C-alpha positions as CSV (number, residue, x, y, z in Angstrom):
1,M,-18.3,-7.5,-6.4
2,L,-17.8,-11.1,-5.7
3,T,-17.4,-12.6,-2.1
4,V,-16.4,-16.2,-1.4
5,E,-17.0,-17.1,2.3
6,N,-15.8,-20.2,4.2
7,I,-16.0,-22.6,1.3
8,H,-15.5,-26.4,2.3
9,K,-15.3,-29.3,-0.1
10,H,-14.2,-33.0,0.2
11,Y,-12.8,-35.1,-2.6
12,E,-12.7,-39.0,-2.2
13,G,-13.2,-38.6,1.5
14,E,-10.4,-36.1,2.0
15,P,-10.7,-32.4,2.6
16,L,-9.9,-30.5,-0.5
17,L,-11.0,-27.0,0.5
18,R,-11.0,-26.0,4.2
19,G,-12.6,-22.7,4.8
20,V,-11.5,-20.6,1.8
21,S,-12.6,-16.9,1.8
22,F,-11.7,-13.9,-0.3
23,K,-13.3,-11.0,-2.2
24,L,-12.9,-9.8,-5.8
25,D,-13.0,-6.0,-6.4
26,H,-14.2,-4.1,-9.4
27,D,-11.7,-4.5,-12.5
28,E,-9.3,-6.5,-10.3
29,T,-7.5,-9.6,-11.6
30,I,-6.9,-12.2,-8.8
31,C,-4.7,-15.2,-9.4
32,L,-5.4,-18.5,-7.6
33,L,-2.0,-20.0,-7.5
34,G,-1.1,-23.5,-6.2
35,S,0.4,-26.9,-7.1
36,S,-1.7,-29.7,-8.7
37,G,-4.3,-31.0,-6.2
38,S,-4.5,-27.8,-4.2
39,G,-8.2,-27.3,-5.0
40,K,-8.0,-24.2,-7.2
41,S,-10.0,-25.5,-10.2
42,T,-12.6,-27.0,-7.9
43,L,-12.9,-23.6,-6.2
44,L,-13.4,-22.0,-9.6
45,R,-16.1,-24.5,-10.6
46,I,-18.0,-23.9,-7.3
47,I,-18.0,-20.1,-8.0
48,A,-19.2,-20.8,-11.6
49,G,-22.0,-23.1,-10.1
50,L,-20.7,-26.2,-11.8
51,E,-20.1,-27.8,-8.4
52,K,-21.7,-27.3,-5.0
53,A,-19.8,-26.5,-1.9
54,E,-20.6,-28.5,1.3
55,K,-20.4,-25.4,3.4
56,G,-19.9,-21.7,2.7
57,Q,-21.4,-19.1,0.3
58,V,-20.6,-17.4,-3.0
59,L,-22.2,-14.0,-3.2
60,W,-22.4,-11.4,-5.9
61,K,-22.9,-7.9,-4.6
62,G,-24.3,-9.5,-1.4
63,Q,-26.7,-11.8,-3.1
64,D,-26.2,-15.6,-2.4
65,L,-25.8,-17.5,-5.7
66,E,-26.5,-21.0,-4.3
67,Q,-29.9,-21.2,-6.1
68,I,-28.7,-19.5,-9.3
69,P,-27.9,-22.0,-12.0
70,P,-24.6,-21.5,-13.9
71,Y,-26.2,-20.1,-17.1
72,Q,-28.0,-17.3,-15.1
73,R,-24.8,-16.2,-13.2
74,N,-23.4,-14.5,-16.3
75,F,-19.9,-15.6,-15.4
76,G,-17.5,-16.1,-18.3
77,L,-15.4,-19.4,-18.0
78,M,-12.4,-20.4,-20.1
79,F,-10.8,-23.7,-19.9
80,Q,-7.2,-25.0,-20.7
81,D,-8.5,-27.0,-23.8
82,Y,-10.5,-23.9,-25.1
83,A,-13.5,-26.0,-26.1
84,L,-13.9,-24.3,-29.4
85,F,-16.5,-25.6,-32.0
86,P,-14.3,-27.3,-34.7
87,H,-17.0,-27.1,-37.4
88,R,-17.5,-23.3,-37.0
89,T,-15.4,-20.3,-38.1
90,V,-13.6,-17.9,-35.9
91,S,-16.5,-15.4,-36.1
92,E,-19.1,-18.1,-35.4
93,N,-17.2,-19.3,-32.3
94,I,-17.0,-15.8,-30.9
95,A,-20.7,-15.1,-31.7
96,F,-21.8,-18.3,-29.8
97,G,-22.6,-16.6,-26.5
98,L,-24.4,-13.7,-28.0
99,R,-26.6,-16.0,-30.0
100,M,-27.4,-17.9,-26.8
101,Q,-28.5,-14.4,-25.3
102,N,-30.7,-13.8,-28.5
103,R,-29.0,-10.6,-29.3
104,P,-29.9,-8.8,-32.5
105,Q,-28.0,-9.8,-35.6
106,E,-26.6,-6.3,-36.1
107,E,-25.3,-6.2,-32.5
108,I,-23.7,-9.6,-32.8
109,K,-21.9,-8.5,-36.0
110,Q,-20.6,-5.3,-34.4
111,R,-19.5,-6.9,-31.2
112,V,-17.7,-9.8,-33.0
113,Q,-15.8,-7.3,-35.1
114,E,-14.8,-5.4,-31.9
115,A,-13.7,-8.7,-30.3
116,L,-11.6,-9.6,-33.3
117,K,-10.0,-6.2,-33.2
118,T,-9.2,-6.6,-29.5
119,I,-7.4,-9.9,-30.0
120,T,-5.7,-8.5,-33.2
121,M,-7.4,-11.2,-35.4
122,S,-9.6,-9.1,-37.7
123,T,-8.4,-10.9,-40.8
124,F,-9.2,-14.3,-39.3
125,A,-13.0,-13.9,-39.2
126,D,-13.9,-16.5,-41.7
127,R,-11.2,-19.1,-41.0
128,K,-11.9,-22.4,-39.4
129,V,-10.5,-22.7,-35.9
130,T,-9.0,-26.1,-36.9
131,E,-6.6,-24.1,-39.1
132,L,-5.3,-22.0,-36.3
133,S,-2.2,-22.4,-34.2
134,G,-2.5,-23.0,-30.4
135,G,-1.9,-19.3,-29.6
136,E,-4.6,-18.1,-32.1
137,Q,-7.1,-20.6,-30.7
138,Q,-6.4,-19.3,-27.2
139,R,-7.2,-15.8,-28.5
140,V,-10.4,-16.9,-30.0
141,A,-11.5,-18.7,-26.8
142,L,-10.8,-15.6,-24.8
143,A,-12.8,-13.4,-27.2
144,R,-15.7,-15.8,-27.1
145,A,-15.6,-15.7,-23.2
146,L,-15.4,-11.8,-23.3
147,T,-17.9,-11.0,-26.0
148,P,-21.2,-11.7,-24.0
149,Q,-19.8,-9.2,-21.4
150,P,-19.9,-11.4,-18.4
151,R,-19.9,-10.0,-15.0
152,I,-16.6,-11.7,-14.2
153,L,-14.2,-13.7,-16.3
154,M,-12.8,-17.0,-14.9
155,L,-9.8,-18.7,-16.5
156,D,-8.7,-22.2,-15.6
157,E,-5.0,-22.8,-16.8
158,P,-5.7,-21.1,-20.1
159,L,-2.1,-21.0,-21.2
160,G,-1.1,-24.4,-19.8
161,A,-1.0,-26.2,-23.2
162,L,1.3,-23.7,-24.8
163,D,5.1,-23.5,-25.0
164,R,7.0,-21.2,-22.7
165,T,7.7,-18.4,-25.3
166,L,4.1,-18.3,-26.4
167,R,2.9,-18.4,-22.8
168,E,5.0,-15.3,-22.0
169,Q,3.7,-13.4,-25.0
170,L,0.1,-14.3,-24.5
171,S,0.2,-13.6,-20.7
172,Q,1.2,-10.0,-21.5
173,E,-1.6,-9.7,-24.2
174,L,-4.2,-11.1,-21.7
175,R,-3.2,-8.6,-19.1
176,R,-3.6,-5.8,-21.7
177,I,-7.0,-7.1,-22.7
178,L,-8.2,-7.3,-19.1
179,R,-7.0,-3.8,-18.5
180,E,-8.8,-2.4,-21.6
181,T,-12.0,-4.2,-20.8
182,K,-11.8,-3.4,-17.1
183,M,-13.3,-6.7,-16.3
184,P,-12.9,-8.4,-12.9
185,A,-11.2,-11.8,-13.4
186,I,-10.1,-14.9,-11.5
187,Y,-7.2,-16.6,-13.1
188,V,-6.1,-20.3,-12.1
189,T,-2.5,-21.4,-12.7
190,H,0.3,-23.4,-11.1
191,D,2.9,-21.3,-12.9
192,Q,4.4,-18.6,-10.7
193,E,5.8,-16.4,-13.5
194,E,2.5,-16.4,-15.3
195,A,0.8,-15.4,-12.0
196,F,3.2,-12.6,-11.5
197,A,2.8,-11.3,-15.0
198,I,-1.1,-11.2,-14.9
199,A,-2.3,-10.8,-11.4
200,D,-3.0,-7.7,-9.3
201,R,-3.3,-9.9,-6.3
202,L,-2.3,-13.5,-5.6
203,L,-3.9,-16.1,-3.4
204,L,-1.6,-19.0,-2.7
205,L,-3.7,-22.2,-2.1
206,H,-2.1,-25.0,-0.3
207,K,-3.8,-28.1,1.3
208,G,-7.2,-26.4,0.9
209,V,-6.5,-23.1,2.6
210,I,-5.1,-19.7,1.4
211,L,-1.7,-19.8,2.9
212,Q,-0.8,-16.2,1.9
213,S,-2.3,-13.5,-0.1
214,G,-1.1,-10.1,-1.5
215,Q,0.5,-8.3,-4.4
216,P,3.3,-10.3,-6.2
217,H,6.1,-8.3,-4.6
218,D,4.8,-9.2,-1.1
219,F,5.6,-12.9,-1.8
220,Y,9.1,-12.0,-2.9
221,H,10.0,-9.7,-0.1
222,H,7.9,-11.2,2.8
223,P,7.2,-14.9,2.2
224,R,5.1,-16.1,5.2
225,N,7.1,-19.3,5.9
226,V,9.6,-21.8,4.5
227,W,7.0,-23.5,2.4
228,V,6.1,-20.3,0.6
229,A,9.8,-19.4,0.0
230,D,10.5,-22.9,-1.4
231,F,7.3,-22.9,-3.7
232,F,8.4,-19.6,-5.3
233,G,12.1,-20.7,-5.5
234,L,13.3,-17.6,-3.7
235,G,16.7,-18.8,-2.9
236,N,19.0,-21.0,-0.6
237,L,17.2,-22.3,2.4
238,V,19.5,-23.3,5.3
239,N,18.3,-24.8,8.6
240,G,19.6,-23.4,11.9
241,V,19.0,-22.7,15.6
242,V,18.6,-19.2,17.2
243,E,21.6,-18.4,19.4
244,N,20.7,-14.8,20.2
245,D,17.5,-12.8,19.6
246,N,18.9,-9.2,19.8
247,P,20.6,-9.0,17.4
248,L,19.2,-12.1,15.8
249,R,22.0,-14.7,15.3
250,V,21.4,-18.2,13.9
251,S,23.8,-21.1,14.0
252,T,23.8,-23.3,10.9
253,T,26.0,-26.0,9.4
254,L,27.5,-23.3,7.2
255,G,28.4,-21.0,10.0
256,L,26.9,-18.4,12.4
257,F,24.8,-15.7,10.6
258,Q,23.2,-12.4,11.7
259,A,19.7,-12.2,10.2
260,S,16.6,-10.1,9.9
261,C,13.0,-11.1,10.6
262,G,9.8,-9.8,9.0
263,G,7.5,-11.1,11.7
264,D,7.7,-12.0,15.4
265,L,11.2,-12.6,16.6
266,P,12.1,-16.2,17.3
267,T,13.3,-17.2,20.7
268,R,16.6,-18.6,21.7
269,G,17.0,-22.4,20.9
270,E,14.2,-22.2,18.3
271,E,14.7,-24.1,15.0
272,V,14.4,-21.7,12.0
273,T,15.4,-21.6,8.4
274,L,17.4,-18.8,6.8
275,L,16.7,-17.6,3.2
276,F,19.7,-16.4,1.2
277,R,18.6,-14.9,-2.2
278,P,21.2,-15.6,-4.9
279,S,20.9,-12.0,-6.3
280,Q,21.9,-10.4,-3.1
281,A,25.2,-12.3,-2.6
282,C,28.5,-10.5,-3.0
283,Q,32.1,-11.4,-2.7
284,V,33.3,-10.6,0.7
285,T,34.2,-7.0,1.8
286,D,35.5,-6.0,5.2
287,N,32.2,-4.7,6.5
288,C,30.2,-7.8,5.6
289,K,29.7,-9.9,8.8
290,N,27.9,-12.9,7.2
291,Q,30.4,-15.0,5.3
292,L,30.4,-18.5,3.8
293,I,33.1,-20.4,2.0
294,G,32.5,-22.7,-1.0
295,T,34.2,-24.2,-4.0
296,V,32.8,-23.3,-7.5
297,F,31.0,-26.4,-8.7
298,D,29.3,-25.1,-11.8
299,Q,28.2,-21.8,-13.5
300,V,25.6,-20.9,-16.0
301,F,25.5,-17.7,-18.1
302,Q,22.2,-15.9,-17.8
303,G,22.6,-12.8,-19.7
304,N,23.4,-10.0,-17.3
305,T,24.6,-12.4,-14.6
306,Y,26.2,-15.7,-14.0
307,Q,24.4,-18.4,-11.8
308,I,27.2,-19.8,-9.7
309,T,26.8,-23.1,-7.8
310,L,29.0,-23.4,-4.8
311,K,29.9,-26.7,-3.0
312,T,30.0,-25.8,0.7
313,K,32.1,-27.3,3.5
314,H,28.9,-29.3,4.3
315,E,29.4,-31.8,1.6
316,T,25.8,-32.5,0.7
317,Q,24.8,-28.8,0.5
318,F,25.1,-26.7,-2.6
319,F,24.6,-22.9,-2.6
320,Q,23.4,-20.7,-5.5
321,V,24.7,-17.2,-6.1
322,Q,24.5,-14.7,-8.8
323,L,27.5,-12.6,-9.9
324,P,28.1,-10.1,-12.7
325,H,31.2,-11.9,-13.9
326,P,32.4,-15.4,-14.5
327,V,34.6,-17.4,-12.1
328,E,36.8,-20.5,-12.5
329,I,35.4,-24.0,-11.8
330,G,37.2,-25.3,-8.6
331,Q,38.0,-21.8,-7.3
332,E,37.4,-21.2,-3.6
333,M,35.2,-18.4,-2.9
334,V,34.1,-16.3,0.2
335,I,30.6,-15.1,-0.3
336,G,29.0,-12.4,2.0
337,Y,25.5,-11.2,2.9
338,H,24.5,-8.2,4.9
339,A,22.3,-9.0,7.8
340,S,19.3,-7.2,6.4
341,E,19.5,-9.5,3.4
342,V,19.3,-12.8,5.4
343,L,15.7,-13.5,6.1
344,C,14.8,-15.6,9.1
345,L,11.7,-17.9,8.4
346,Q,9.5,-19.9,10.7
347,N,9.6,-23.7,10.1
348,E,5.8,-24.0,9.3
349,N,5.0,-26.9,7.0
350,G,2.3,-25.0,5.1
351,D,-0.7,-25.9,7.2
352,E,-2.9,-23.4,8.9
């Protein structure tokens, strides 16, 4: 439906977007994920026609949109601040886009009622938006963006101003609404949990390029490099040097470990980084070859598990593990990992 090809853009003399390309399929929700300054909001504005790219194309079903003004693209856009009209009621805010399209009054009334039902706010029709909570305003802004039936919906950090509990609740509602309406959407956020909850596919933007794309589970099981693993907080990252490539063994300050590799095997002498996921740690058994020793420094109860912080023999290095039971502070522990659960990553810095 939407094709973005080789988009370039500079900001204050520095490259902000460096050849970004992707496609959006019918009824798919894509999440543009990245830290502040990665260019994701600028990319959204270029797609909407609010900014111009210095190079590249935005196409809708093969048609180049460069000469099409924003109001003729029929793309819905929702910002973090919602931009609701404070002097108008909930219904009047939702009806705004339909009035701009000169829709018949009866159609406007019917579609506003349908929108209110979709966001579970049918009893709020005549209320002023200034009387609503932040979460209620977010729903109204979403309904206003959806009601004109745009070809795609674009959302720029729509939940960023809300507290954590409300964000989690509304992200689930937003996914439900997008599923029900079957509307293709591009969702911009810097919050990984939010992205995982909403997106069918993630595009991780870093330094103006898409560093990795795929379904949420791809990022967890197959991070492309150290930067991706660190960005998602996947676990303990330990630097080392390859001592043997078959089987893969890596020497680190915490010991010698046998590891697995999802991509090309590194060569002997190459500097790499090992990823140890806290949830895959176990207290040592006889058949576990990878072992490290640490002293329990701290522990935090997390419901079904305890997050244990170990102080390793390398004095400046702490190691996080998850165990199903509490341990004593100051206790020495031997932790083990199977070779298949230690992932060897290339030391790329995140640049293409």
